[in-house]
Structure formats: structure tokens, C-alpha cells
C-alpha positions in Angstrom: -23.0 -33.9 -18.1 -20.7 -36.6 -19.4 -19.7 -39.4 -17.0 -16.0 -39.0 -16.2 -15.8 -42.6 -15.0 -16.0 -43.8 -18.6 -12.8 -42.1 -19.8 -12.5 -44.0 -23.0 -16.0 -43.4 -24.1 -15.7 -39.7 -23.1 -12.5 -39.4 -25.2 -14.1 -40.9 -28.3 -17.2 -38.7 -28.1 -15.3 -35.6 -27.3 -12.7 -36.0 -30.1 -15.5 -36.3 -32.7 -16.7 -32.8 -31.7 -13.5 -31.0 -32.5 -11.3 -30.5 -35.5 -7.9 -31.6 -34.1 -4.7 -31.0 -36.2 -3.1 -34.2 -37.3 -0.7 -35.5 -34.7 -0.8 -35.0 -30.9 -2.3 -31.6 -29.9 -1.1 -30.4 -26.5 -1.1 -26.7 -27.3 -4.5 -25.6 -26.0 -2.9 -23.2 -23.5 -2.1 -21.2 -26.7 -5.1 -21.9 -29.0 -7.8 -24.4 -28.4 -9.0 -26.6 -31.1 -11.9 -25.6 -33.4 -15.3 -27.2 -32.5 -17.2 -29.0 -35.2 -20.0 -26.8 -36.3 -18.1 -23.5 -35.8 -18.4 -22.7 -39.5 -22.1 -23.4 -39.6 -22.6 -21.4 -36.4 -20.8 -18.4 -38.0 -22.8 -18.7 -41.2 -26.1 -18.8 -39.3 -25.2 -15.9 -37.0 -23.4 -13.6 -39.4 -23.5 -14.4 -43.1 -27.1 -15.6 -43.4 -28.6 -12.5 -41.8 -26.2 -10.3 -43.7 -27.2 -11.9 -47.0 -30.9 -11.9 -46.3 -31.4 -8.6 -44.5 -28.4 -6.3 -45.2 -28.5 -3.4 -42.9 -31.5 -4.8 -41.1 -29.4 -7.7 -39.8 -28.4 -5.7 -36.7 -31.1 -7.1 -34.4 -30.0 -10.6 -35.2 -26.3 -9.7 -34.9 -26.9 -8.0 -31.5 -28.8 -11.1 -30.3 -25.7 -13.2 -31.2 -23.5 -10.9 -29.1 -26.1 -11.0 -26.3 -25.9 -14.8 -26.5 -22.1 -14.6 -26.0 -22.7 -12.4 -22.9 -25.2 -15.0 -21.5 -22.8 -17.9 -22.2 -19.9 -16.1 -20.4 -22.2 -15.2 -17.5 -23.3 -18.8 -17.1 -19.7 -20.0 -17.3 -18.4 -17.6 -14.5 -21.5 -17.5 -12.3 -22.5 -14.0 -13.1 -25.5 -12.0 -14.4 -25.2 -11.1 -18.1 -25.5 -7.4 -17.2 -22.0 -7.5 -15.7 -20.4 -8.8 -18.9 -19.1 -6.6 -21.7 -17.6 -8.1 -24.9 -14.0 -7.0 -25.7 -11.6 -7.7 -28.5 -8.8 -8.9 -26.2 -7.8 -8.9 -22.5 -5.2 -6.1 -22.9 -7.8 -3.7 -24.3 -10.2 -4.7 -21.5 -7.6 -4.0 -18.8 -6.7 -0.6 -20.4 -10.4 0.3 -20.4 -10.8 -0.6 -16.8 -7.7 1.3 -15.7 -8.7 4.5 -17.4 -12.3 4.2 -16.1 -11.3 4.1 -12.4 -12.4 6.9 -10.2 -9.8 9.6 -9.5 -8.7 9.3 -5.9 -6.1 11.6 -4.4 -2.9 9.9 -3.4 -3.9 6.6 -5.1 -1.9 6.3 -8.4 -0.2 2.9 -8.0 -1.1 -0.1 -10.1 0.1 -3.3 -8.5 1.0 -6.5 -10.4 3.3 -9.5 -10.3 6.4 -10.5 -12.3 4.7 -13.6 -13.6 1.6 -11.9 -15.0 1.2 -12.1 -18.7 3.6 -9.6 -20.3 0.8 -7.9 -22.3 -0.8 -6.8 -19.1 2.5 -5.3 -17.9 2.7 -3.3 -21.1 -0.7 -1.9 -20.6 0.0 -0.8 -17.1 3.4 0.6 -18.1 1.9 2.8 -20.7 -0.6 4.1 -18.2 2.3 6.0 -16.7 1.7 8.6 -19.4 -1.6 9.4 -17.6 -0.1 9.7 -14.2 -0.2 6.1 -13.1 2.7 4.3 -11.4 3.4 0.6 -12.0 4.6 -1.3 -8.9 5.6 -5.0 -8.9 5.3 -7.4 -6.0 8.8 -8.3 -4.7 10.5 -10.7 -7.1 11.5 -13.0 -4.2 8.1 -13.1 -2.6 5.5 -15.8 -3.1 2.5 -14.4 -4.9 0.4 -17.3 -3.6 1.1 -16.1 0.0 -1.6 -13.7 1.1 1.0 -11.8 3.2 2.8 -10.8 0.1 -0.2 -8.9 -1.1 -1.1 -7.5 2.3 2.4 -6.0 2.6 2.3 -4.5 -0.9 -1.2 -3.0 -0.6 -0.3 0.4 0.6 -2.6 3.3 0.8 -1.3 4.6 -2.5 -2.5 1.5 -4.5 -5.6 2.2 -6.7 -5.8 -1.2 -8.4 -4.2 -4.7 -8.2 -3.9 -7.1 -11.1 -4.4 -10.7 -9.9 -3.7 -13.7 -12.2 -5.7 -16.8 -11.4 -3.2 -19.2 -13.0 0.2 -18.1 -14.5 0.6 -18.9 -18.1 4.1 -20.3 -17.6 4.4 -21.8 -14.1 0.7 -22.6 -14.0 0.5 -21.8 -10.3 -2.9 -20.9 -8.9 -3.4 -17.9 -6.7 -6.0 -17.7 -3.9 -8.1 -15.2 -5.8 -10.9 -14.9 -3.2 -8.5 -14.2 -0.3 -6.4 -11.7 -2.4 -9.6 -9.9 -3.6 -10.7 -9.5 0.0 -7.3 -8.1 0.9 -7.4 -5.7 -2.0 -10.9 -4.5 -1.0 -9.8 -4.1 2.7 -7.0 -1.9 1.5 -9.4 0.3 -0.4 -8.2 -0.7 -3.8 -9.8 -2.3 -6.9 -9.1 -5.9 -7.9 -8.8 -7.0 -11.6 -8.5 -10.8 -12.1 -7.1 -12.4 -15.2 -8.6 -15.9 -15.6 -7.5 -16.5 -19.2 -5.6 -19.7 -18.3 -8.4 -21.3 -16.3 -11.6 -20.5 -18.2 -13.1 -23.8 -19.3 -10.7 -26.0 -17.5 -11.2 -25.0 -13.8 -14.2 -23.6 -12.0 -14.4 -19.8 -12.1 -17.0 -18.2 -9.8 -17.0 -14.4 -9.7 -19.6 -14.3 -6.9 -17.4 -16.5 -4.7 -14.3 -14.5 -5.5 -15.8 -11.1 -4.7 -13.5 -9.4 -7.1 -14.3 -6.0 -8.7 -13.4 -7.0 -12.3 -12.6 -10.2 -14.1 -11.2 -10.5 -17.6 -10.9 -13.4 -19.9 -10.6 -14.7 -23.5 -12.1 -17.4 -25.6 -8.9 -18.2 -27.6 -7.3 -20.8 -25.3 -9.1 -23.5 -23.4 -12.6 -22.2 -24.3 -11.8 -23.1 -28.0 -13.6 -20.1 -29.3 -10.9 -18.6 -31.4 -9.3 -15.1 -31.3 -11.1 -11.9 -31.0 -13.7 -12.7 -28.4 -12.7 -11.5 -24.9 -14.7 -10.0 -22.1 -14.6 -8.0 -19.0 -17.0 -8.6 -16.1 -17.5 -6.0 -13.4 -19.4 -6.0 -10.1 -22.4 -3.8 -9.8 -20.5 -1.3 -7.6 -17.5 -1.3 -9.8 -19.5 -0.6 -13.0 -21.5 2.2 -11.3 -18.3 3.9 -10.3 -16.6 3.5 -13.7 -16.4 6.3 -16.3 -14.8 4.7 -19.4 -12.8 7.0 -21.7 -12.8 4.6 -24.7 -16.5 4.8 -25.4 -18.7 4.9 -28.5 -22.2 4.6 -29.7 -22.5 1.1 -28.3 -21.6 2.4 -24.8 -24.8 4.5 -25.0 -27.9 3.4 -23.1 -29.7 3.5 -26.5 -27.1 3.1 -29.3 -29.7 3.9 -32.0 -30.8 7.2 -30.6 -28.3 9.1 -32.8 -28.3 12.4 -30.9 -24.7 13.8 -30.9 -25.7 16.2 -28.1 -27.1 13.6 -25.8 -24.9 10.7 -24.5 -26.3 8.6 -21.7 -23.9 6.0 -20.6 -25.2 2.4 -20.4 -26.3 1.5 -17.0 -24.6 -1.9 -17.1 -21.2 -3.3 -18.2 -21.9 -2.3 -21.8 -20.7 1.2 -21.0 -17.3 -0.3 -21.7 -18.2 -1.5 -25.1 -17.2 1.3 -27.4 -17.9 1.7 -31.2 -19.3 -0.7 -33.8 -18.7 -4.2 -32.6 -17.5 -7.2 -34.5 -19.9 -10.1 -34.7 -18.0 -13.1 -36.0 -15.7 -13.7 -33.0 -18.6 -13.7 -30.6 -20.7 -16.0 -32.7 -17.8 -18.5 -32.7 -17.1 -18.1 -29.0 -20.7 -18.5 -28.0 -20.9 -21.7 -29.9 -17.8 -23.1 -28.3 -18.7 -22.0 -24.7 -22.1 -23.6 -25.0 -20.5 -26.9 -26.0 -18.1 -26.8 -23.1 -20.8 -26.0 -20.6 -22.9 -28.9 -21.9 -20.0 -31.2 -21.1 -19.4 -29.4 -17.8 -16.3 -27.6 -16.5 -16.1 -30.0 -13.5 -15.9 -33.0 -15.8 -13.4 -31.3 -18.0 -11.3 -30.4 -15.0 -11.2 -33.9 -13.6 -10.4 -35.3 -17.0 -7.5 -32.9 -17.6 -6.1 -33.1 -14.1 -6.0 -36.9 -14.4 -3.9 -36.6 -17.5 -1.6 -34.1 -15.8 -1.2 -36.6 -12.9 -0.3 -39.3 -15.5 2.3 -36.9 -17.0 3.8 -36.1 -13.7 4.1 -39.8 -12.8 5.7 -40.6 -16.1 8.1 -37.7 -16.2 8.9 -37.7 -12.5 7.8 -34.9 -10.1 11.4 -33.9 -9.6 11.6 -32.8 -13.2 8.4 -30.8 -13.4 9.1 -27.0 -13.5 5.4 -26.0 -13.0 3.1 -26.2 -10.0 2.5 -29.9 -9.1 -0.2 -30.2 -6.5 -3.8 -30.5 -7.3 -5.6 -27.4 -6.1 -2.5 -25.3 -6.5 -1.9 -25.8 -10.2 -3.6 -24.8 -13.4 -3.8 -26.8 -16.6 -0.3 -26.4 -18.1 2.8 -28.4 -17.4 6.5 -27.4 -17.7 8.8 -30.4 -18.4 12.5 -30.1 -17.6 14.7 -31.1 -20.6 18.4 -30.8 -21.3 17.9 -28.6 -24.4 14.5 -27.1 -25.0 15.2 -26.1 -28.6 16.3 -29.6 -29.5 13.4 -31.2 -27.6 10.9 -28.9 -29.4 12.4 -29.8 -32.7 11.9 -33.5 -31.9 8.3 -32.9 -31.0 7.6 -31.0 -34.2 9.2 -33.7 -36.3 6.7 -36.1 -34.7 3.7 -33.7 -35.1 3.4 -33.2 -31.4 2.2 -29.7 -30.6 3.9 -27.9 -27.7 6.0 -24.9 -27.0 9.0 -23.9 -24.8 8.9 -21.5 -21.9 11.4 -20.8 -19.1 13.9 -23.4 -20.3 11.3 -26.2 -20.4 8.8 -27.8 -22.7 5.2 -26.5 -22.0 2.2 -28.6 -22.7 -1.5 -28.6 -21.7 -3.9 -31.5 -22.1 -7.6 -30.7 -22.8 -10.8 -32.6 -23.0 -9.9 -34.0 -26.5 -6.7 -35.6 -25.2 -6.2 -39.0 -23.7 -3.7 -41.3 -22.0 -2.2 -42.2 -25.4 -1.3 -38.6 -26.1 0.5 -38.3 -22.8 2.4 -41.5 -23.5 3.3 -40.4 -27.0 4.7 -37.2 -25.6 6.8 -38.9 -23.0 8.2 -41.4 -25.5 9.1 -38.7 -27.9 10.9 -36.7 -25.3 12.6 -39.7 -23.6 16.0 -38.9 -25.1 15.7 -35.3 -23.8 14.8 -36.2 -20.2 17.3 -34.9 -17.6 17.9 -38.6 -16.5 18.6 -39.8 -20.1 22.0 -41.5 -20.3 22.0 -40.8 -24.0 21.7 -37.1 -23.5 24.0 -37.0 -20.5 26.8 -38.8 -22.6 26.4 -36.3 -25.4 26.8 -33.2 -23.4 
């Protein structure tokens, strides 16, 4: 693991392992940078076997996907048997919802207003199959366990819990919430997309029923490689509707009259899988695990501290305290559109959310990137005399 006490050396070594767009890249909460070697990894895992073996490439391709399962399992403290590759988190959640055991009187799916919208869309469409979507009260604190305990009535079948919100970047006490969900007789589904690779994720410690995630953001694995993890009990009780030959205990049996559902999480897999996204993601996750999530977290959180200090805590619109925040920061500005235009003109990668500029440092960023951001946005700061005089 790299020594986080040698920040400058760490930055130099890390930057050389990624293909970083020209400028200042602070958009890893959207898409992480491509690791060096990704193309070679894809060629070795997909194209070379295809060229050399044609239809006999499947054993190697499946070994590549199994490698992805193992990398994810090591990252989240799980056994690979509990991990199933998915194309995206929305699809994973849909598969979980429609695989839940039918229980009389329990038709409510509970979620929060700050969850990623795509999850809400999935749950809303589940109404066509008899489910009811219910939100936590808008004025209640989702980080307060009492909010969940009050909302977890005896009609709730499943609760969606977000580890860190994509906008406000507030962390939820997942372990405590998962326990409350279990005590209420419901199923917990945890979305950890915004924390994978930048904060520790330990499914054994959480005690959740399901966890879903994606490689496209801080894992730097590109789009198309997501996963769902299920506890042994949750998987045993699940009866997925969206199945296929790779949900079979033996996909190559080829008997249309004999379907034996896989005994592990692969029962959620479905039809013929893609290979390329999982080859890329496995390569990226292996690199991040080599560096170490704890080291990455300390590095990133130190950069966030620096950004808070420079911008002023009173002008931060995201969670501010270590231990209660994720890896993204919302900076208050007078005019987000104008501020974003300034950043783009200077090749600083960021976006705008909730009337603020959103940025997220990662392991390939350094103090100079934070300083460049603050200098570029100085005229847009709420305290700026220049902006105040112009409005």
C-alpha cells in the first residue's frame, strides 16, 4: 500500500497510472479517469481469445467475468458467490425488487427524496406489478435512525438506502439502518455507487440484504459493469423473473425442459453476458485495491479539507464533517451557470447541482488542482465584491 505521508510522491506515481484529460479533472463523481493499461487488458481478455479461439473463447471470457466477481468481493469484504455482474444499478435494483418473496400485506417500497433519480424511476414503475412507492418525509433527516424506524411500518417489503447521496454527499449510517430494516421484517437494498473506491465498504459489517454498485465513477472502470451482492439468506429466498441461460446452475446444459436456478447470486445474471465492461472494471478495481481504499480515502478527504478551508465552510452546500460526508463537494456560487462556464473555459472539469458547483477530488488530484479550482471560481464566490457589485 502506498504511504500517504508522502503526498507529493504519491500524486506523481498515481497520475502516471491514469489517462487524465488535459486540464484539471474534478468530475470523478460522474466518470472516473481511464487507467493506463485498460486497452491492453481489454485486448488480452476479449479480443485475443476471440481472434484465436472463436466460439471456444467462452471459458476464458467467463474466467474474466469471474475475475470481476472476485475483485468486487475483495473490495466490499464479501465472498464471490454473493456477487452477480449487472449492466447498471437500475437494472440490478429492478431484478431484486421483482425477485422478492411475495408476502401478504407487504407491498411498500421505501426510499428517500435524495436517492439517485433512476432508482426512484425503477420503484415507481414497479407499481404496475402491485408495489407502492413511499418516500421518507421530506422534512425528516435520513441520517437520523428514528426517521427510518418511524417509516418502517408492517407494510414495508423493502427499503432503499443510499450510502452517500450523489448531490449533498451526506453519509447515512447504513449498518444501523440495515438493522432497523431487518428488525421491521423488511429487506434492505444499499446503493454504494458514490462511495465505492473512495470510502471503505464492508457488507459483512453492514448486515444488509443486498448491496448494489457500479464501476463507472470512482472505481474508474468505465460504464457497463455494475453488480449486485446478496446475503446468503437473501439469495436463497430470491426468485428472479429476469432470468436466462446464465442464471442456470449449468448454463451449458441446453435442456429447455430443465431449468435449475443457480445456487448463488448468479441466479440474477440473465442471458448472454457482455465481457468487455467487466474486463475493464476488473483491471481498474485491481489497481485501486493495490493502492488501498484507506489510503485513497485519506488522500481525498485531505483534499476536501483543503477545499473547505479555502472556500469557507459557510459556503459549502454539501456535508462538511469527516465521517458524515462522502467524496463530493457542493460549492455555493452566485450564478452556477456562469461559474460553470468559467470552469469550462479553463478546462476545469466539474458540474452543477442544486444551485451549486459540484466537484470531487480523487487519487490522481493534488493540492494544486484544488487551488486552481478556487482561483478560477474566486469571482463567483458569494463573498466576491466583484460579483456583488454586478448583481
